[in-house]
C-alpha positions in Angstrom: 21.8 110.2 95.6 25.3 111.4 94.8 26.6 114.9 94.9 29.3 116.1 92.6 30.9 119.4 91.6 31.7 120.5 88.0 33.6 123.4 86.5 31.6 125.3 83.9 33.2 127.3 81.1 31.6 130.0 78.9 29.3 131.7 81.5 29.5 135.5 81.5 26.4 136.7 83.2 23.5 135.7 85.5 21.4 134.7 82.4 24.1 132.1 81.5 24.1 130.5 85.0 20.3 130.6 85.0 20.2 128.7 81.7 22.7 126.1 82.7 20.8 125.5 86.0 17.5 125.2 84.1 18.9 122.8 81.5 20.5 120.5 84.1 17.6 120.6 86.4 15.4 119.5 83.5 17.4 116.2 83.1 15.6 113.2 84.6 17.4 111.9 87.7 18.7 115.3 88.8 17.4 116.1 92.3 19.1 119.5 92.8 21.5 121.7 91.0 23.2 125.0 91.9 25.3 127.0 89.5 27.7 129.7 90.7 28.6 132.5 88.4 31.1 133.7 91.0 33.3 130.5 90.8 32.1 129.2 87.4 31.1 125.9 89.0 28.1 123.7 89.4 27.1 121.3 92.1 24.6 118.6 91.1 22.8 116.1 93.3 21.6 113.2 91.2 20.5 109.6 91.1 23.5 107.7 89.7 21.2 104.8 88.8 19.4 107.0 86.3 22.1 109.3 84.9 25.8 109.8 85.0 28.5 112.5 84.7 28.5 112.3 80.9 24.8 112.9 80.6 25.0 115.9 82.9 27.9 117.4 80.9 26.0 116.7 77.7 23.0 118.7 79.0 25.4 121.6 79.7 27.0 121.3 76.2 23.6 121.2 74.5 23.0 124.6 76.0 26.3 125.9 74.5 28.5 125.7 77.5 31.3 123.4 78.6 31.2 121.3 81.9 33.9 119.0 83.2 34.5 117.4 86.6 35.9 119.8 89.2 39.6 119.4 90.1 41.0 120.9 93.3 44.0 123.2 92.7 46.2 124.7 95.3 46.8 127.8 93.3 45.9 129.5 90.0 47.6 127.5 87.4 49.9 129.0 84.7 47.2 128.6 82.0 44.8 130.8 83.9 47.5 133.3 84.6 48.3 133.5 80.9 44.6 134.0 80.1 44.4 136.9 82.6 47.6 138.5 81.1 46.2 138.1 77.6 42.9 139.7 78.6 44.7 142.7 80.2 46.9 143.1 77.1 43.8 143.0 74.9 42.1 145.6 77.1 45.1 148.0 77.0 45.3 147.6 73.2 41.5 148.3 72.9 41.8 151.4 75.0 44.7 152.8 72.9 42.9 152.1 69.7 39.7 153.6 71.1 41.4 156.8 72.1 42.8 157.2 68.5 39.4 156.3 67.1 37.7 158.9 69.3 40.2 161.5 68.1 39.3 161.0 64.5 35.5 160.8 65.1 35.2 163.7 67.6 38.2 165.8 66.6 36.4 168.2 64.3 33.7 168.8 67.0 36.4 169.6 69.6 38.4 171.7 67.2 41.4 169.3 67.4 44.0 169.5 64.6 43.2 167.0 61.8 44.7 166.5 58.3 43.5 169.2 55.9 42.4 166.6 53.4 39.5 165.7 55.7 38.1 169.2 55.0 37.7 168.4 51.3 34.2 166.8 50.8 35.6 164.6 48.0 37.7 162.8 50.6 35.1 162.7 53.3 35.1 158.9 53.2 38.8 158.8 54.3 37.9 159.7 57.9 35.3 156.9 57.9 37.8 154.4 56.5 40.4 155.3 59.2 37.7 154.9 61.9 36.7 151.5 60.4 40.4 150.5 60.3 40.8 151.3 64.0 37.5 149.6 64.9 38.3 146.2 63.2 41.2 145.3 65.5 39.0 146.3 68.5 36.4 143.9 67.3 39.0 141.2 66.8 40.4 141.8 70.3 36.9 141.5 71.7 35.5 138.9 69.3 34.4 136.6 72.2 31.4 138.9 72.7 30.3 138.1 69.1 31.2 134.4 69.1 29.6 133.7 72.4 26.7 136.2 72.0 25.5 135.1 68.7 26.0 131.4 69.6 23.7 131.9 72.6 21.3 133.8 70.5 21.0 131.0 67.9 20.5 128.5 70.6 17.6 130.6 71.9 19.4 131.2 75.3 20.7 134.8 74.8 23.0 136.2 77.5 24.7 139.5 78.2 27.2 138.8 75.4 24.3 138.7 73.0 23.2 142.2 74.1 26.7 143.5 73.6 27.1 141.7 70.2 23.7 143.0 69.0 24.4 146.6 70.2 27.9 147.0 68.9 27.1 144.9 65.8 24.1 147.2 64.9 26.4 150.2 65.4 29.0 148.6 63.0 26.4 147.8 60.4 24.9 151.3 60.5 28.4 152.8 60.3 29.1 150.8 57.2 25.7 151.9 55.8 26.6 155.5 56.5 30.0 155.1 54.9 28.4 153.8 51.7 26.0 156.7 51.7 28.9 159.1 52.0 30.6 157.5 49.0 27.3 157.8 47.1 27.0 161.4 48.1 30.5 162.1 46.8 29.7 160.5 43.4 26.4 162.5 43.2 28.1 165.7 44.5 25.4 165.8 47.1 26.9 167.9 49.9 23.8 167.5 52.2 24.0 163.7 52.0 27.7 163.8 52.7 27.3 166.1 55.7 24.3 164.1 57.1 26.0 160.7 57.2 29.4 162.1 58.0 27.9 162.9 61.5 26.2 159.5 61.7 29.3 157.2 61.5 28.6 154.9 64.4 32.1 153.2 64.4 33.1 155.1 67.6 29.9 153.8 69.4 30.7 150.2 68.4 34.3 150.5 69.6 33.3 152.4 72.8 30.7 149.8 73.7 33.2 146.9 73.4 36.0 148.8 75.2 33.9 150.1 78.1 32.2 146.8 78.7 35.6 145.0 78.6 37.0 147.7 81.0 34.1 147.2 83.3 34.5 143.4 83.2 38.1 143.7 84.1 37.4 145.8 87.2 34.5 143.5 88.0 36.7 140.4 87.8 39.4 142.1 89.9 36.8 142.8 92.6 35.4 139.3 92.3 38.8 137.9 92.8 39.1 139.6 96.1 36.1 137.5 97.2 37.2 134.2 95.6 40.7 134.6 97.1 39.2 133.2 100.4 39.8 129.6 99.5 43.2 130.4 98.1 44.2 132.1 101.3 43.1 129.1 103.3 45.0 126.8 101.0 48.1 129.0 101.5 48.0 128.2 105.2 49.4 124.8 104.6 53.0 124.5 103.5 53.8 122.8 100.2 56.5 120.6 101.8 57.1 118.8 105.1 60.2 117.3 106.9 59.8 113.5 107.2 61.9 111.6 109.7 62.9 108.3 108.0 65.6 106.1 109.5 66.7 109.0 111.6 67.2 111.1 108.5 65.4 114.2 107.6 63.7 114.0 104.2 61.8 116.8 102.6 58.6 115.6 100.9 55.5 117.0 99.3 52.6 117.5 101.8 50.4 115.5 99.5 52.7 112.5 99.9 52.3 112.3 103.7 50.8 109.0 104.9 49.1 108.1 108.2 51.6 107.3 111.0 54.4 109.2 109.2 56.7 111.0 111.7 57.3 114.6 110.9 59.6 117.2 112.3 58.2 120.7 112.9 60.7 123.4 113.8 60.0 126.8 115.5 58.3 129.2 113.2 57.1 126.5 110.8 53.6 125.8 109.9 52.3 122.4 110.9 51.7 120.5 107.6 49.2 117.8 108.8 46.8 116.9 111.5 48.7 114.7 114.0 49.7 113.8 117.5 52.8 115.0 119.3 55.1 112.1 120.1 58.0 114.2 121.3 58.8 117.8 122.3 57.0 120.7 123.9 56.0 124.0 122.3 53.4 126.7 122.0 51.2 126.6 118.9 49.4 129.5 117.4 45.9 128.2 116.3 44.4 131.5 115.4 44.2 130.6 111.8 41.6 127.9 112.6 39.9 129.1 115.8 40.4 132.8 115.7 41.8 132.5 119.3 44.9 134.8 119.6 46.4 133.0 122.7 48.9 130.3 121.8 48.1 126.8 123.1 50.7 124.6 124.9 51.4 121.3 123.0 53.3 118.4 124.6 53.4 114.6 124.2 50.0 113.1 123.2 48.6 116.6 122.3 46.8 116.9 119.1 47.9 119.5 116.5 46.1 120.7 113.3 47.4 121.6 109.9 47.7 125.3 109.1 48.7 126.2 112.7 52.1 127.6 113.5 54.7 126.1 115.9 56.2 129.0 117.9 59.1 128.2 120.1 60.0 124.5 120.3 60.8 121.5 118.2 57.9 119.0 117.8 57.8 115.5 116.4 54.4 114.6 115.3 52.8 111.5 114.0 50.3 112.1 111.1 46.8 110.9 111.9 45.4 111.6 108.4 46.4 112.4 104.9 46.5 115.9 103.3 43.0 115.6 101.8 41.4 114.8 105.1 42.8 117.4 107.5 40.7 119.8 109.6 41.9 122.6 107.4 40.9 120.8 104.2 37.4 120.2 105.7 37.2 123.9 106.5 38.2 124.7 102.9 35.6 122.3 101.6 32.9 123.8 103.7 33.8 127.4 102.7 33.9 126.2 99.1 30.5 124.6 99.4 29.0 127.6 101.2 30.4 129.9 98.5 28.7 127.9 95.8 25.4 127.6 97.6 22.5 129.9 97.1 20.4 131.6 99.7 16.6 131.5 99.2 16.6 135.3 98.8 18.3 134.8 95.5 15.5 132.8 93.9 13.6 135.8 92.5 16.7 137.2 90.9 17.5 133.7 89.4 14.0 133.4 87.9 14.2 136.9 86.4 17.7 136.3 85.0 16.4 133.3 83.0 14.1 135.6 81.0 15.8 138.9 81.4 17.9 139.0 78.1 15.0 137.9 75.8 12.9 140.5 77.5 15.5 143.2 76.9 15.9 142.2 73.2 12.1 142.5 72.9 12.1 145.9 74.5 14.9 147.0 72.1 13.0 145.9 69.0 9.8 147.6 70.3 11.7 150.8 71.1 13.0 150.9 67.5 9.6 150.3 66.0 7.8 152.9 68.2 10.4 155.7 67.5 10.3 155.0 63.8 6.5 155.4 63.9 6.7 158.6 66.1 9.8 160.3 64.8 10.5 158.6 61.5 14.2 159.0 62.1 16.2 155.8 61.5 19.4 157.0 63.2 17.6 158.2 66.3 15.5 155.0 66.6 18.5 152.8 66.1 20.4 154.8 68.8 17.6 154.3 71.3 17.4 150.6 70.4 21.1 150.1 70.9 21.1 152.0 74.1 18.5 149.7 75.6 20.6 146.7 74.7 23.8 147.9 76.2 22.5 149.6 79.4 20.7 146.4 80.5 22.7 144.5 83.1 21.8 140.9 84.1 25.2 140.6 85.8 24.2 143.0 88.6 21.2 140.8 89.4 23.3 137.6 89.3 26.1 139.0 91.4 23.9 140.6 94.1 23.6 137.5 96.3 26.7 135.2 95.6 29.3 137.9 96.1 27.9 138.9 99.5 27.6 135.2 100.6 31.1 134.5 99.6 32.6 137.5 101.4 30.4 136.8 104.5 31.3 133.2 104.6 35.0 133.9 104.5 34.7 136.8 107.1 33.0 134.2 109.4 36.0 131.9 109.0 38.2 134.7 110.3 36.3 134.5 113.5 36.5 130.7 113.6 32.9 130.3 112.4 32.1 127.8 109.7 28.7 128.5 107.9 27.9 125.5 105.7 25.4 127.1 103.2 23.8 130.3 102.0 20.5 129.0 103.3 22.0 128.7 106.8 23.5 132.2 106.5 20.1 133.6 105.6 18.2 131.8 108.3 20.6 133.0 111.0 19.4 136.6 110.6 15.8 135.6 111.4 16.6 133.8 114.7 14.6 135.1 117.6 15.0 132.3 120.1 18.2 130.5 120.9 18.3 127.2 122.9 21.5 126.6 124.8 22.6 123.3 126.1 24.3 124.0 129.4 27.2 121.5 129.6 30.0 122.4 127.2 28.2 125.4 125.9 27.3 127.7 128.8 29.8 126.0 131.1 33.2 124.4 130.4 31.7 120.9 130.4 34.5 119.8 132.8 33.0 119.8 136.3 35.3 119.5 139.2 34.6 117.7 142.5 34.2 120.3 145.2 32.7 118.4 148.2 32.5 114.8 149.4 30.2 113.9 152.3 30.4 110.3 153.5 28.2 108.5 155.9 29.4 105.5 158.0 32.4 105.1 155.6 35.5 107.1 154.9 35.7 109.7 152.1 38.4 107.5 150.4 36.2 104.5 150.5 33.3 106.5 149.1 35.5 107.7 146.3 36.8 104.2 145.7 33.3 102.8 145.2 32.3 105.8 143.0 35.5 105.4 141.0 34.9 101.7 140.5 31.5 102.3 138.9 32.2 105.6 137.1 35.3 104.4 135.2 32.9 102.3 133.2 30.8 105.3 132.3 31.2 107.9 129.6 29.3 110.7 131.4 31.2 114.0 131.8 30.8 113.8 135.6 32.5 110.4 135.6 35.7 111.9 134.2 36.1 114.3 137.1 35.5 111.6 139.7 38.0 109.3 138.0 40.6 112.0 137.7 40.3 112.8 141.4 40.7 109.1 142.3 43.7 108.7 140.1 45.3 111.8 141.6 44.9 110.3 145.1 46.3 106.9 143.8 43.1 105.1 144.8 42.6 101.6 143.3 39.2 100.4 142.0 37.2 97.4 142.9 36.1 94.8 140.3 32.6 95.6 139.1 30.2 93.1 137.5 26.7 93.6 136.1 27.4 97.2 135.3 24.5 99.1 133.8 24.0 102.7 132.7 20.5 104.1 132.9 20.1 107.1 130.6 19.4 110.3 132.4 19.2 108.6 135.8 22.5 107.1 136.8 24.6 103.9 136.9 24.7 100.7 138.9 27.0 97.7 139.4 27.9 94.9 141.8 31.0 94.9 144.0 31.6 91.9 146.3 28.1 90.7 145.9 26.7 94.1 146.9 24.7 96.2 144.4 25.7 99.9 144.4 24.1 102.8 142.7 25.2 106.3 141.7 22.7 109.0 140.6 20.6 112.0 141.5 18.0 112.3 144.2 15.2 111.2 141.9 17.0 107.9 141.3 16.7 106.6 144.9 14.0 106.0 147.5 16.2 106.4 150.6 16.0 109.3 152.9 19.0 111.7 152.7 20.4 114.9 154.3 18.2 117.4 152.6 19.7 120.4 154.4 23.2 119.7 153.2 21.9 118.8 149.8 20.1 122.1 149.4 23.0 124.1 150.6 25.2 122.6 147.9 22.5 123.0 145.2 22.0 126.6 146.1 25.7 127.2 145.3 25.0 125.9 141.8 26.6 122.5 142.4 25.6 119.2 140.9 25.0 116.6 143.7 25.1 112.9 143.0 24.5 110.2 145.6 26.3 106.9 146.2 23.9 104.4 147.7 22.7 100.8 148.1 19.1 99.5 148.2 19.1 100.1 151.9 21.2 103.2 152.7 22.8 106.3 151.4 26.6 106.1 151.6 27.4 109.7 150.7 27.1 112.7 148.4 29.6 114.0 145.9 29.2 117.6 144.8 30.7 118.9 141.5 30.7 122.4 140.0 30.9 123.1 136.3 32.2 126.7 136.0 30.5 129.1 133.6 32.7 130.3 130.8 33.8 134.0 131.2 32.4 134.7 127.7 29.0 133.3 128.4 27.7 136.4 130.2 28.9 138.6 127.3 27.2 136.3 124.8 23.8 136.4 126.7 24.0 140.2 126.8 24.7 140.3 123.1 21.7 138.0 122.4 19.4 140.4 124.3 20.9 143.3 122.4 20.0 141.5 119.2 16.5 140.9 120.6 17.0 137.1 120.8 15.5 135.2 123.7 18.0 132.7 125.3 16.7 129.4 126.8 18.9 127.2 128.8 18.5 123.4 128.5 19.9 121.0 131.1 19.6 117.7 132.7 20.3 119.2 136.1 17.6 119.8 138.7 15.7 123.0 138.8 17.6 124.5 141.8 21.1 123.9 140.3 19.9 125.1 136.9 18.4 128.2 138.3 21.6 129.2 140.0 23.6 128.8 136.7 20.9 130.7 134.7 20.9 133.6 137.2 24.6 133.8 137.1 24.5 134.1 133.3 21.5 136.4 133.0 19.2 133.8 131.4 15.5 134.2 132.3 14.1 130.9 131.0 15.4 127.5 132.0 14.2 124.0 131.1 15.7 121.6 133.6 15.7 117.8 134.1 15.8 117.2 130.3 16.9 113.8 129.3 19.2 113.6 126.1 16.4 112.1 124.0 14.0 114.8 125.1 16.0 117.7 123.8 14.6 117.4 120.3 11.1 117.5 121.7 11.9 120.8 123.4 13.2 122.3 120.1 10.0 121.1 118.3 7.8 122.6 121.0 9.5 126.0 120.8 9.3 126.0 117.0 5.6 125.2 117.2 5.2 128.7 118.9 6.2 130.3 115.5 9.7 131.0 116.7 12.8 130.8 114.5 15.0 128.6 116.7 18.8 128.2 116.8 20.0 125.2 118.9 23.5 125.4 120.3 25.2 122.2 121.6 28.3 120.2 121.5 27.5 118.4 118.3 27.6 114.9 119.8 24.8 114.3 122.3 22.6 117.0 120.8 22.7 115.9 117.1 19.0 115.3 116.7 18.1 118.6 118.4 20.6 120.4 116.2 19.1 118.8 113.1 15.5 119.8 114.0 16.3 123.4 114.8 16.0 126.0 112.1 19.8 126.5 112.5 22.0 124.0 114.4 25.1 125.4 115.9 27.8 123.1 117.1 30.4 124.2 119.8 32.7 121.7 118.1 36.2 122.9 118.7 36.9 121.6 115.2 36.2 117.9 115.8 35.0 115.7 113.0 31.7 115.0 114.8 31.0 118.7 115.3 31.7 119.6 111.7 29.3 116.9 110.5 26.5 117.6 113.0 25.3 121.1 112.4 24.8 123.9 109.9 27.1 126.3 111.7 30.3 125.1 113.5 32.3 127.2 116.0 36.0 126.2 115.9 36.5 127.5 119.4 34.1 126.9 122.3 33.1 130.5 122.8 29.4 131.2 123.0 29.9 134.9 122.1 30.8 133.8 118.6 27.2 132.6 118.1 26.2 136.3 118.5 28.9 137.2 116.1 27.6 134.7 113.5 24.0 136.0 113.9 25.1 139.7 113.7 27.3 138.9 110.6 24.3 137.2 109.0 22.2 140.3 109.5 24.8 142.4 107.9 25.2 140.0 104.9 21.4 139.8 104.3 21.2 143.6 104.6 23.9 143.9 102.0 22.2 141.4 99.7 18.9 143.2 100.0 20.7 146.5 99.1 22.4 144.9 96.2 19.2 143.4 94.8 17.4 146.7 95.3 19.9 148.6 93.4 20.2 145.9 90.7 16.4 146.0 90.1 16.2 149.7 90.5 19.0 150.3 88.0 17.4 148.2 85.3 13.9 149.4 86.0 15.0 153.0 85.9 17.6 153.1 83.2 16.1 150.8 80.5 13.1 153.2 80.0 15.4 156.2 80.0 17.7 154.5 77.5 14.5 153.8 75.4 13.8 157.5 75.3 10.9 158.1 77.7 12.4 161.4 78.8 13.0 162.7 75.2 9.5 164.1 74.7 9.2 166.1 78.0 12.9 167.0 78.5 14.7 166.2 75.2 16.9 164.0 77.2 18.5 160.8 75.8 21.4 158.5 76.7 24.0 157.7 74.0 25.0 154.1 73.5 28.5 155.0 74.9 27.0 156.4 78.1 24.8 153.3 78.4 27.8 150.9 78.0 29.6 152.8 80.8 26.6 152.7 83.1 26.2 149.0 82.5 29.8 148.3 83.5 29.6 150.5 86.6 26.4 148.8 87.8 28.1 145.4 88.1 31.2 146.9 89.7 29.1 148.8 92.3 27.4 145.6 93.3 30.7 143.8 93.9 32.3 146.7 95.7 29.2 147.0 97.9 29.5 143.3 98.9 33.2 143.8 99.7 32.1 146.3 102.4 31.3 143.2 104.5 35.0 142.9 105.0 34.7 145.9 107.3 32.5 143.9 109.7 33.6 144.2 113.3 32.0 142.0 116.0 32.6 144.7 118.6 29.8 146.7 117.0 27.3 144.3 118.4 27.5 146.2 121.7 26.4 149.4 120.0 23.3 147.8 118.4 20.8 148.7 121.1 17.6 148.1 119.1 18.5 145.9 116.2 15.5 144.3 114.7 14.9 141.7 112.0 
């Protein structure tokens, strides 16, 4: 299977995106397709042995739209800017013409001064001709509603443009009919006929529908751009140029031209253009753009730096470790882009309805006209009700309800250093009721320090030398601490042969024909000082033994400190009514001390790395929605099996690839932030969907005239056009409220339920 992204042109409403999605999904070889109305794009997962890009684009074209391979752009190109300016110019022109048109159509009713000639019934047609003359340029300026709408209609996939085209077109045709009847009345000297149709010129309705819908679309698009600016803002974090050191000369180059191993100069105040390694200099770097962490980080020789971060106070020489399209920032951008284009399961109902919504509305409109003609036998009244149904219906509100909120929520998460990979992950997060926390690197720093050394029959230095000789061959986190201590004491190592690592137990190796072991108390059969061991364990320390087959040589105790933010995170989990479970390979006694310190009630200790996945499956079997939090390396299987895998990745490649949610800084409290944000986003989506459904369910019948019989209440086509425009704008503005999210509010949610 291959996954590719396409740009799609011609979509104007949720019905459009639903039709494109349906058409492409029907093509043999397509496994999955998601179309985004927000970004006018489509992601297709397909079997390249069965179909290709051209076949996919043809399926889109057959439906009346245009698809082409997606091309990444750093900023809105000049062509798009020109299109936006042209649309604004057309809108302003339409409004000006509409105001003049309304003056001539409504002037006599409002007692506004009009030419005296209009009072002479013999020239009654002049007012109509002036209105028609003003309407024609409005139609030309907004002709895309007609070209697109009727094109979709003829292809049997009508969209919102079809509704607008039918509504305004019907008003235009009836206006022309009324104008002809006025002329006939003049010729017949039929004053009643002239006066009747003089009040039924529908030119202002046609113009008002087109103008108000265009005005609504303009504000809707402006609001939508506030959400789609997320990726543009991320792109803007990287400078367009960099300073390359070449033959001791400074050369300014385009960032896209940077190659691996290029040496770049980054001055104070400059943004680091590429991921790299510091080869000279020392400085503080502001990494808040990536991690959300406000405190600058010291960078010196061999330190790693990321693109998009800011050098503060020193000159750095860095060697590029990747190219511009493979930086951490670019990966974040790709993730945000993918998440913005993805759909949450909650949107499925709206998508299904959108596919049939417009044909349904057209059917209701025709039925409305027929019913009122039977009941009232008034063509003008029946036509007005029919047009009102067409222009008040709003498939856009349904289509925008979910993607706008997901896009805003995804970018808001990035502000806190949280990467949420898909709409599905975002939705699942709000359901989490159990969270499994790997201890090392998640609850604790993951960098235990040696605190005690107890040697028997040998010196402490000799005990450390034996341990160092074995541990330097191991990749276990405890090994690093022992090795660093030995290096700091300038202790040399012995030559080790037959080294072997036994997963979850310990290591062994031969030194001078003697086999040595390092591991926990379950790994050996020898008697040991249980009193001292217990005292160390009761302090939350990890105790390992150095021994041979015949005797214990000593104990080394290490302590992995709990992160200061862990206690706050556990408290937030409980506030959100989420049960935390600690998972660790430590013994029960050590694990219990750490858990008590953090406020965790349930601990699962002595878990081997390959058993973590089984724990996740066991908890899920209890009908729990489980989030697994780990470092994204040793916990990859467990992360995959959880309902939501959350990697405390620090922005590493492995972490980004291993889970559905990635925390750019190793702060457990951001897990609570992600879950709380998810609750707010899903709540916003539900509100949007409710109002979108409520709006259409309530106002379509009112527009059809159900309140006319009991209350003599109807809605004119102009009011309906305004209502339709406002409905979409309201949905987008409601989603933008997510930007007001503050993680501090979690503390105030004392009884938040799912």
